[in-house]
C-alpha positions as CSV (number, residue, x, y, z in Angstrom):
1,X,-125.1,-41.5,-77.5
2,X,-122.0,-43.6,-76.5
3,X,-123.9,-46.9,-76.7
4,X,-125.0,-46.2,-80.2
5,X,-121.5,-45.2,-81.3
6,X,-120.1,-48.4,-79.8
7,X,-122.8,-50.4,-81.5
8,X,-122.0,-48.9,-84.9
9,X,-118.3,-49.3,-84.5
10,X,-118.9,-52.9,-83.2
11,X,-120.8,-53.8,-86.4
12,X,-118.0,-52.5,-88.5
13,X,-115.5,-54.6,-86.6
14,X,-117.6,-57.7,-86.8
15,X,-118.0,-57.2,-90.5
16,X,-114.2,-57.3,-90.9
17,X,-113.5,-60.3,-88.7
18,X,-112.8,-63.7,-90.2
19,X,-114.0,-66.7,-88.3
20,X,-110.8,-68.6,-89.2
21,X,-108.6,-66.1,-87.4
22,X,-107.7,-66.0,-83.7
23,X,-108.9,-62.5,-82.6
24,X,-106.8,-60.7,-80.1
25,X,-108.7,-57.6,-78.9
26,X,-106.5,-54.8,-77.5
27,X,-108.5,-53.8,-74.4
28,X,-107.7,-51.7,-71.4
29,X,-109.4,-54.5,-69.3
30,X,-107.5,-57.3,-71.0
31,X,-104.5,-59.3,-69.7
32,X,-101.2,-57.5,-69.4
33,X,-98.1,-59.5,-70.2
34,X,-94.4,-59.1,-70.8
35,X,-92.9,-59.3,-74.2
36,X,-91.6,-62.7,-73.4
37,X,-95.0,-63.9,-72.2
38,X,-96.7,-62.6,-75.4
39,X,-94.1,-64.5,-77.4
40,X,-94.9,-67.7,-75.5
41,X,-98.6,-67.1,-76.0
42,X,-98.1,-66.7,-79.8
43,X,-95.9,-69.8,-79.8
44,X,-98.6,-71.8,-78.0
45,X,-101.1,-70.7,-80.6
46,X,-98.8,-71.7,-83.4
47,X,-98.2,-75.1,-81.7
48,X,-102.0,-75.5,-81.6
49,X,-102.1,-75.0,-85.4
50,X,-103.4,-71.4,-85.2
51,X,-101.6,-69.5,-87.9
52,X,-103.9,-66.5,-88.5
53,X,-103.9,-63.8,-85.8
54,X,-106.0,-60.6,-86.0
55,X,-105.3,-57.8,-83.6
56,X,-108.3,-55.5,-83.1
57,X,-108.2,-52.0,-81.8
58,X,-111.5,-50.5,-80.4
59,X,-112.7,-47.0,-80.8
60,X,-112.2,-44.4,-78.1
61,X,-115.3,-45.6,-76.2
62,X,-114.2,-49.2,-76.2
63,X,-116.0,-52.3,-77.4
64,X,-119.7,-53.0,-77.4
65,X,-120.8,-56.2,-75.6
66,X,-121.7,-57.8,-78.9
67,X,-118.3,-57.4,-80.4
68,X,-116.5,-58.7,-77.3
69,X,-118.1,-62.1,-77.9
70,X,-115.8,-62.4,-80.9
71,X,-112.6,-62.0,-78.9
72,X,-110.5,-65.1,-78.4
73,X,-108.2,-63.2,-76.2
74,X,-108.1,-59.7,-74.7
75,X,-104.7,-58.1,-74.4
76,X,-103.9,-54.8,-72.6
77,X,-100.8,-53.0,-73.7
78,X,-100.9,-50.7,-70.6
79,X,-103.3,-49.1,-68.2
80,X,-102.6,-45.9,-70.1
81,X,-104.6,-44.7,-73.1
82,X,-103.0,-44.3,-76.5
83,X,-104.1,-42.9,-79.8
84,X,-105.0,-45.4,-82.5
85,X,-101.8,-44.5,-84.4
86,X,-99.7,-45.1,-81.3
87,X,-101.4,-48.3,-80.5
88,X,-100.8,-49.6,-84.0
89,X,-97.1,-48.8,-83.7
90,X,-96.9,-50.4,-80.2
91,X,-98.6,-53.6,-81.1
92,X,-96.6,-53.9,-84.3
93,X,-93.4,-53.5,-82.4
94,X,-94.5,-56.1,-79.8
95,X,-95.4,-58.6,-82.5
96,X,-92.0,-58.1,-84.1
97,X,-90.3,-58.3,-80.7
98,X,-92.2,-61.6,-80.0
99,X,-90.9,-63.2,-83.2
100,X,-87.4,-62.0,-82.5
101,X,-87.7,-63.7,-79.0
102,X,-89.0,-66.9,-80.5
103,X,-86.2,-66.9,-83.1
104,X,-83.4,-66.1,-80.6
105,X,-82.6,-62.7,-82.1
106,X,-81.0,-60.2,-79.7
107,X,-83.3,-57.3,-80.7
108,X,-85.6,-57.8,-77.7
109,X,-82.9,-56.8,-75.1
């Protein structure tokens, strides 16, 4: 039962979340943005005093409705589907790229 699987995975995610973190859920239905816009979004959060970010990756069936209530922002890397391992690599690279952009390093081009 897909709903039951999403519920179980959702409880695991919720148990790991910290209320003091800004939770960015990687979600097919989230907002797509360029690397530069992601960098600006992160800078805006830092400017607002938000220093702890948590990037969350759902299971293959997506998020349960309950767990989505914990999302501060929903980000889509692409309309394509990636494995968890690939998603981890892609978001890590984009976080690194965002900080190079914010620090004026030429890596991002």
